[in-house]
C-alpha positions as CSV (number, residue, x, y, z in Angstrom):
1,X,12.3,9.3,-23.5
2,X,12.1,9.0,-19.7
3,X,9.1,7.4,-18.2
4,X,6.6,10.1,-16.9
5,X,6.5,8.4,-13.5
6,X,9.8,8.5,-11.7
7,X,10.6,5.7,-9.3
8,X,10.3,5.9,-5.5
9,X,10.2,3.1,-3.0
10,X,8.3,2.2,0.1
11,X,9.1,-0.1,3.0
12,X,6.4,-1.9,5.0
13,X,7.4,-2.7,8.6
14,X,5.3,-3.9,11.5
15,X,7.8,-3.7,14.4
16,X,11.5,-3.4,15.1
17,X,13.7,-6.4,15.7
18,X,14.8,-7.0,19.3
19,X,18.3,-5.5,18.7
20,X,17.0,-2.2,17.3
21,X,14.4,0.4,18.5
22,X,11.6,1.6,16.3
23,X,12.9,5.2,16.0
24,X,16.3,4.0,14.9
25,X,14.7,1.7,12.3
26,X,12.7,4.6,10.9
27,X,15.9,6.7,10.6
28,X,17.6,3.8,8.8
29,X,14.8,3.6,6.3
30,X,15.2,7.3,5.6
31,X,19.0,7.1,5.3
32,X,18.7,4.2,2.9
33,X,16.6,6.3,0.5
34,X,13.1,4.9,1.0
35,X,10.4,7.5,0.4
36,X,7.8,6.1,2.8
37,X,7.5,3.8,5.8
38,X,4.2,2.0,5.6
39,X,2.6,-0.2,8.3
40,X,-0.1,-2.9,8.0
41,X,-3.2,-2.9,10.2
42,X,-3.8,-6.2,11.8
43,X,-4.4,-7.6,15.3
44,X,-1.4,-10.0,15.3
45,X,2.2,-9.4,16.4
46,X,2.8,-5.8,15.2
47,X,2.8,-2.3,16.6
48,X,-0.4,-0.4,16.4
49,X,-0.1,1.7,13.3
50,X,-1.2,5.2,14.4
51,X,1.1,5.7,17.4
52,X,4.0,3.9,15.7
53,X,3.7,6.0,12.6
54,X,3.7,9.2,14.7
55,X,6.8,7.9,16.4
56,X,8.5,7.2,13.1
57,X,7.7,10.7,11.8
58,X,9.0,12.2,15.0
59,X,12.3,10.4,14.6
60,X,12.8,11.5,10.9
61,X,12.8,14.7,8.9
62,X,11.7,13.7,5.4
63,X,10.5,10.1,5.5
64,X,6.8,9.9,4.6
65,X,4.5,7.7,6.6
66,X,1.3,5.8,6.1
67,X,-0.9,2.8,6.8
68,X,-0.9,0.1,4.1
69,X,-3.8,0.0,4.7
70,X,-6.2,0.8,7.5
71,X,-9.1,-1.7,7.6
72,X,-12.2,0.4,7.4
73,X,-14.2,-2.0,9.6
74,X,-11.9,-1.4,12.6
75,X,-12.7,2.3,13.0
76,X,-15.6,4.6,12.1
77,X,-14.5,6.9,9.3
78,X,-15.0,10.0,11.5
79,X,-12.3,8.5,13.9
80,X,-10.1,7.6,10.9
81,X,-10.3,11.2,9.5
82,X,-9.4,12.8,12.9
83,X,-6.5,10.4,13.6
84,X,-5.1,10.7,10.1
85,X,-5.4,14.5,10.0
86,X,-3.6,14.6,13.3
87,X,-0.8,12.4,11.9
88,X,-0.4,14.7,8.9
89,X,-0.2,17.7,11.3
90,X,2.3,16.0,13.6
91,X,4.5,14.9,10.7
92,X,4.5,18.3,9.0
93,X,2.5,17.0,6.0
94,X,4.1,13.6,5.4
95,X,1.1,11.3,5.5
96,X,0.0,9.0,2.8
97,X,-3.4,7.7,3.8
98,X,-4.1,4.1,2.8
99,X,-7.7,2.8,3.2
100,X,-9.0,-0.7,2.5
101,X,-12.2,-2.8,2.9
102,X,-10.6,-5.5,5.1
103,X,-9.5,-8.9,4.0
104,X,-7.8,-11.0,6.7
105,X,-10.3,-13.5,8.0
106,X,-8.3,-14.3,11.1
107,X,-8.5,-10.7,12.3
108,X,-12.3,-10.8,12.1
109,X,-12.5,-14.3,13.7
110,X,-10.2,-13.5,16.6
111,X,-11.6,-10.0,17.3
112,X,-15.3,-10.9,17.0
113,X,-15.8,-8.1,14.5
114,X,-18.3,-9.4,11.9
115,X,-16.8,-10.1,8.5
116,X,-19.5,-9.2,6.1
117,X,-19.5,-10.3,2.5
118,X,-17.0,-8.5,0.3
119,X,-19.6,-6.4,-1.5
120,X,-20.9,-5.0,1.8
121,X,-17.3,-4.2,2.9
122,X,-16.6,-2.4,-0.3
123,X,-19.9,-0.5,0.0
124,X,-18.8,0.7,3.4
125,X,-15.3,1.6,2.1
126,X,-16.8,3.7,-0.7
127,X,-18.9,5.7,1.9
128,X,-15.9,6.0,4.2
129,X,-13.7,7.5,1.5
130,X,-16.4,10.2,0.9
131,X,-16.6,10.9,4.6
132,X,-12.8,11.1,5.2
133,X,-12.4,13.4,2.2
134,X,-15.3,15.5,3.3
135,X,-14.0,15.9,6.9
136,X,-10.5,16.9,5.7
137,X,-11.9,19.6,3.4
138,X,-12.6,23.1,4.7
139,X,-15.8,23.7,6.6
140,X,-18.5,21.5,8.1
141,X,-19.5,18.3,6.4
142,X,-22.7,16.2,6.3
143,X,-23.3,12.8,4.8
144,X,-26.2,10.4,4.7
145,X,-25.5,6.9,3.4
146,X,-26.6,3.3,4.0
147,X,-23.9,2.6,6.5
148,X,-22.8,6.0,8.0
149,X,-24.4,9.3,8.8
150,X,-22.5,12.5,9.6
151,X,-24.2,15.7,10.5
152,X,-22.6,19.2,10.2
153,X,-19.3,18.0,11.6
154,X,-16.2,20.2,10.9
155,X,-13.4,17.7,11.0
156,X,-10.6,19.2,13.1
157,X,-7.7,19.4,12.9
158,X,-7.4,20.0,9.2
159,X,-4.4,18.2,7.6
160,X,-1.3,20.2,6.4
161,X,-1.7,18.6,3.0
162,X,-4.9,19.6,1.2
163,X,-5.7,16.7,1.4
164,X,-3.1,14.0,2.1
165,X,-2.6,11.6,-0.8
166,X,-5.2,8.8,-0.7
167,X,-4.0,5.3,-1.4
168,X,-6.5,2.5,-2.2
169,X,-5.3,-0.9,-3.3
170,X,-7.1,-4.1,-4.3
171,X,-7.4,-7.0,-6.5
172,X,-11.0,-7.0,-7.6
173,X,-12.8,-4.9,-10.1
174,X,-15.0,-2.9,-7.7
175,X,-12.1,-1.8,-5.4
176,X,-9.8,-1.0,-8.3
177,X,-12.6,1.0,-10.0
178,X,-13.1,2.9,-6.8
179,X,-9.4,3.5,-6.6
180,X,-9.3,4.7,-10.1
181,X,-12.1,7.3,-9.4
182,X,-10.9,8.5,-6.0
183,X,-7.3,7.6,-5.1
184,X,-4.1,9.5,-5.8
185,X,-2.1,6.2,-5.4
186,X,-3.5,2.9,-6.6
187,X,-2.2,-0.5,-5.5
188,X,-2.4,-3.4,-7.9
189,X,-2.7,-6.4,-5.6
190,X,-3.7,-10.1,-5.7
191,X,-7.3,-10.7,-4.7
192,X,-7.4,-12.6,-1.4
193,X,-10.9,-14.0,-1.8
194,X,-10.6,-16.7,0.9
195,X,-9.4,-14.3,3.5
196,X,-6.1,-16.1,3.7
197,X,-2.9,-15.8,1.6
198,X,-3.1,-19.0,-0.4
199,X,-2.3,-20.5,-3.8
200,X,-5.3,-18.8,-5.4
201,X,-4.2,-15.4,-4.2
202,X,-0.7,-16.0,-5.5
203,X,-2.0,-16.9,-8.9
204,X,-4.1,-13.8,-8.9
205,X,-0.9,-11.7,-8.8
206,X,0.3,-13.0,-12.1
207,X,1.3,-10.9,-15.1
208,X,-1.7,-11.5,-17.3
209,X,-4.1,-10.9,-14.4
210,X,-2.2,-7.7,-13.5
211,X,-2.8,-6.5,-17.1
212,X,-6.6,-6.8,-16.5
213,X,-6.4,-5.1,-13.1
214,X,-4.6,-2.1,-14.7
215,X,-7.3,-2.0,-17.3
216,X,-10.0,-1.7,-14.6
217,X,-8.1,1.3,-13.1
218,X,-7.6,3.0,-16.4
219,X,-11.2,2.7,-17.4
220,X,-12.5,4.0,-14.1
221,X,-9.9,6.8,-13.9
222,X,-10.5,8.2,-17.3
223,X,-8.8,11.6,-17.8
224,X,-7.3,11.5,-14.3
225,X,-5.2,8.4,-15.0
226,X,-2.1,10.3,-15.9
227,X,-2.1,11.9,-12.4
228,X,-2.3,8.6,-10.5
229,X,0.7,6.9,-9.0
230,X,0.7,3.1,-9.2
231,X,2.1,1.0,-6.4
232,X,2.5,-2.7,-5.7
233,X,3.5,-4.8,-2.7
234,X,6.4,-7.1,-3.3
235,X,6.3,-10.5,-1.6
236,X,9.8,-11.7,-2.4
237,X,12.9,-9.8,-3.1
238,X,16.3,-11.6,-3.3
239,X,19.7,-10.4,-4.5
240,X,21.5,-13.4,-6.0
241,X,23.9,-14.3,-8.8
242,X,22.0,-17.5,-9.3
243,X,18.7,-16.1,-10.8
244,X,17.7,-19.3,-12.5
245,X,18.4,-21.6,-9.5
246,X,16.6,-19.3,-7.1
247,X,13.6,-19.1,-9.3
248,X,13.5,-22.8,-9.7
249,X,13.6,-23.3,-5.9
250,X,11.0,-20.6,-5.1
251,X,8.5,-20.6,-8.0
252,X,6.4,-23.5,-6.5
253,X,5.7,-21.2,-3.5
254,X,3.7,-19.0,-5.9
255,X,2.2,-21.9,-7.8
256,X,4.3,-21.1,-10.9
257,X,6.9,-22.7,-13.1
258,X,10.3,-21.1,-12.9
259,X,9.8,-19.2,-16.1
260,X,6.6,-17.8,-14.8
261,X,8.3,-16.3,-11.7
262,X,10.6,-14.3,-14.1
263,X,7.7,-12.1,-15.0
264,X,5.7,-12.3,-11.7
265,X,5.0,-8.7,-10.7
266,X,5.3,-9.2,-7.0
267,X,8.7,-11.0,-6.9
268,X,12.2,-9.7,-7.6
269,X,15.1,-12.2,-8.1
270,X,18.5,-11.6,-9.5
271,X,21.5,-9.2,-9.3
272,X,21.0,-5.5,-8.8
273,X,21.4,-5.0,-12.5
274,X,18.8,-7.7,-13.3
275,X,16.3,-6.4,-10.8
276,X,16.7,-2.8,-12.0
277,X,16.1,-3.9,-15.6
278,X,13.0,-5.9,-14.5
279,X,11.6,-3.0,-12.7
280,X,12.0,-0.7,-15.7
281,X,10.3,-3.2,-17.9
282,X,7.5,-3.7,-15.5
283,X,7.0,0.1,-15.2
284,X,6.7,0.2,-19.0
285,X,4.0,-2.5,-18.9
286,X,2.0,-1.6,-15.7
287,X,3.1,2.0,-14.9
288,X,4.2,0.8,-11.4
289,X,6.7,3.4,-10.2
290,X,6.2,3.0,-6.5
291,X,7.0,-0.5,-5.3
292,X,6.9,-1.4,-1.6
293,X,9.1,-4.1,-0.1
294,X,8.5,-5.8,3.2
295,X,10.7,-6.5,6.3
296,X,13.9,-5.2,7.8
297,X,16.2,-7.7,6.0
298,X,14.7,-7.0,2.7
299,X,14.8,-3.2,3.3
300,X,18.6,-3.5,3.8
301,X,19.2,-5.9,0.9
302,X,17.2,-3.8,-1.6
303,X,19.0,-0.6,-0.7
304,X,21.2,-0.8,-3.8
305,X,18.2,-1.1,-6.1
306,X,16.6,1.9,-4.3
307,X,19.8,3.9,-4.8
308,X,20.0,2.9,-8.4
309,X,16.5,3.8,-9.5
310,X,15.0,6.5,-7.2
311,X,14.1,9.5,-9.1
312,X,14.8,8.0,-12.5
């Protein structure tokens, strides 16, 4: 029996390489069969996501667009709601709205934005989700919370989609429970507790840990679970005829033995046939039908996998 969640694939890009312009790169992603072009939201060497996503949408006809994810601490949710609704209007209803609590310590350190404890950031995210949803709904909206207050504001423009799909990803129980209750797309990610991608974060992306994360989503979602789409960011994807040798060489980067990398949810290694079989097995285990790969070279290399599995 076919799995109830058909595959589609996203690509996360931050900028175009020197030899190619951004619009052409967006068209290439669309031509290769990717469903969605996502962008991160950091202060380092990347294009700003809102104008860049608008440009990508303007250069394509069917490619969906979205931030993966906006850091809630960088914008007031009223601003986020207006900018994201505008993106949905300008793209003709192709936005997928990713929101997060923020995690990268260097962004906060270099910008001077205070990085509050994780619990406070998640509290703010929960309020922001309510505000963004409220402002995108018909009519005026008011909200009184610990962190935000909105008074009789009619969020305009209204998005084309009613509302755009909301994506929330995370690695801890509170964020994943929020995602299970509120999101249309839920990302199963490693927890980055130190604010930096380190060995502990890599280990938190393992198979057994991902089992627990899916359990948190299921419990919080309840009856709405069957309508949720599960996504996952892929940190390594390599087409090779030497699966065993490549795993042996790269597993230490994830703090794993080679046999552990074979089942590591966020890494793909092998031939197109082997990777396709892995993805089907992982979908059976974790319901992840919407993987997202990163970078221009990986986008091109994984095109045969995308062609093989999309829609199946």
